[in-house]
C-alpha angles and dihedrals in degrees: 000000000000120000119213132193114276119252113242123197100217120155123206118288118258121206119197113192144140117260106230093208098054103018088230121141106234134186117208128189133011136105134283087272090054090049090053092050092049091051097044102041104028104029092238118166125220114243133180116243137183091260098036137294121326134176129243139175118251120277117263097027112149118244099255095052088047090055093045094050093045092049093046092049093047093053092047090051091049091049089053091054101260124138108239137186111197116191105246090229088062097046107111091194095055121095114239115235091254090062096046094103091050091051091049091049089052092051096045117089114254092241095055117101117247113269121259094006124124116240114239112254119231114223121191124206118212 
């Protein structure tokens, strides 16, 4: 009996990030199917690049719609079987650092004492 390597169905990797030079949200990599998903679900536009076509969101889009479109497109790509890296700054479902304490309070049981706070000492007078 000869064993062979397993066949994996892995599509090309797609990276969705914000270009620091232009402030454009760009998607790099993927297949024609990934390009279709980016255009339909995220509103990405096809653009020619020095190393081949890439996709970007339209110019002048405010930050919150950029985040929403990037997150929506990334989840649609994942659901279709693509490997995706979404820049954490664009992830609409991630909690920004400023809201970390609020998220931890929400996750902590109501009966647990607050973290890093001294418990009041009880002194009894006799």
